[in-house]
N, C-alpha and C positions, 0 to 999 in steps of 0.2 A: 287625221289624228297622228300623233307621234307614236311610233313603235319603240317601246323600251327594250333595249337589248341588254338583258342581264345574263352574265356569264356565271352559271352556277358551278362550273368546274374549276374556276380559278382558285378559290380557297383550298380545294383539295390538292391541286397541283402545287400550291405554295407549301402546304403542310408536308406533302410527299417529298419535295425537294429539300426542305429543312431536315426531314428525317434522314434522307440519304446523305446529307452533308454532316449529320451528327454521328452516323455509324462509324466512320473512321476514328473520330475522337473517342467513341465508346470502346472500340476494339483496342486502340492504343492505350487507353486508360486501364482496361482489363489486363493487358499484358504487363503494364507497369505494376499493377496490384498483385498479380500472381508471382512475378519475379521478385517483387519486394517481400512478399510473404515467405518465399523460400530462402531469400537472403537473410531475412530476420530470424527465421528458424535456425539456420546454420550458425549465424553469429551468436544467437542466444545460447545454443548448445556449446559452442566453442568457448565462450566466456565462462559458462558454468563449469566446464571441465578444466579449463585453465586455472580458474580460481581454486577449484578443488585440489589440483595438483600442487599448487604453491602453498597449501596449508591454510587457506583463508577460513575454512570451516573451523579449524582448531583455534585460530585467533578469535573468531566470533564466539566459540564455546567459552574461552577464557574471559571474554568481555561480557558474557551473559546474554548475548543476543540470540544464541541458538535456543536457549530456554524459552525466550519470548516467542520464537517461531514455532516451537513445539506446542506451547500452550495455545497458539492461535489456531491450531488444527489444520494447517495447510499441508503438513507432511513434507515440506521442502527444507532443504538445508540452506544456509546463508548463501552459498555459491550458486545454488539452483535458483534462489530468489532473485539474485542479481542477474542471472542469465535470463530470467523471465522479464525483468525490467528492460534489459537490452533488447530482447525480442520486441516488446511493445513499443519501445522508442523507435526502432528501425521500421516497424510496421506502420506506425503513425506517420513517419516521414513518407513512406511509400503511399499511404492513403492520401496524404496532402498532395503528392504528385499526381495521383489518380484524379482527385478533384480538380486540379489545375488542367489536366488533359481534357477533362469533360467540358471545361470552359465555364465552370460555375464558381465565380469569385467569392461568393458568400461562404461556401463550404471550405474553400482553400484558406480564406482569411481566418475562419474559426479554427481550423486545424493548426494554422501557424500560431495563433494565440495559445492554443493548448500546448504546442511544442515549447513555447516560451516558459511554461511552468516546470518542465522536466529538470532543468538545472536546480530549481528549488527543491524538487523531490530528492535529487541526489545529495544536495546539501543537508536536507533533513535526515537522510539515512546516515550520513557521516556524523552529524551531530548526535544522533541516537547512539551510534556505536561508540563515539568518544565519551558520551555521558555514562554509558554502561561500563566502560573501562575505568573511568574515574570513580564511579560508585563502588566497583569491586576493589579498587585501590584503597578507597577510604574505609571500606568494610574490613580489609586486611589490616589496616593500621589500627582500627578500633579493636579488632580481635587480639592483635598483638599487644596493645596497650592495656587492655583489661584482662587478658588471659581468658576471655569468655568465648568459647567455641560455639555457643548456642546461637550467636548472631549469624552464623553461616547458613542456618536453615531458614532464615527469613522471619523468625519469630521475635527477634531482638531480645531474647532472654525471657520472654513472657511464657508462662505455662500454657499448654495446649488447651486446657479446660479450666479456666479460672473459677474458683469456688470462694464464696465469702467465708471468712473465718467463722467457725461455729461459736466462738466465745463472744464475737461482736454483738450479735443480736441477743444472745442469752444474758449478757451482762446488763442489758437495758430492758429485759423482760419481754423480748420479742421471741416468738416461737420459731419463726422461719428465717430470721436474719434481717427482716425488713420491718419497719414500723407499721402497725396496723392502721394508723390514721393517715399514712402517706407522707408525713413530715420527716424528712431526712435531716440528720444532724448537719448543721452548716447552712440550712435553708435550701437545699437542693432537692 
């Protein structure tokens, strides 16, 4: 009879050698990720402070963007928000480099595609800032042309609690200002 020689240790040796060859890639990738994190943190803080010093927050306050940020509940100023955007941009670049160092092309391709959207995000932020400036400019023109300062509080001249005139319903025999049969004048 033929003796079958099966080597049970060969798959384990192959797996162990692949693991040992992967460890340098993993360590190099982790170094890239950690260094990238700290560089991103420093650049994000630097951009935030630099924009704060040149008066970017005051510009955004005049544009109305700061009010939007306050209502969003983030507690960040406009300069701090852009600092966060810079942090995430740099960190995503370092994460892409980390994925490339691991030798996983699917992750690095996906991250490269995500990085392609970041210029669109910056363009959207610029468009929002310009739109807010233009809206404030138009509101100032409207206030100046009409002499109406109530447009500045966002109500556009409407009273805070509109009430139907008391004579409207009373003149048509309605007790509470609305018709009892649900038929409004004008078919509404």
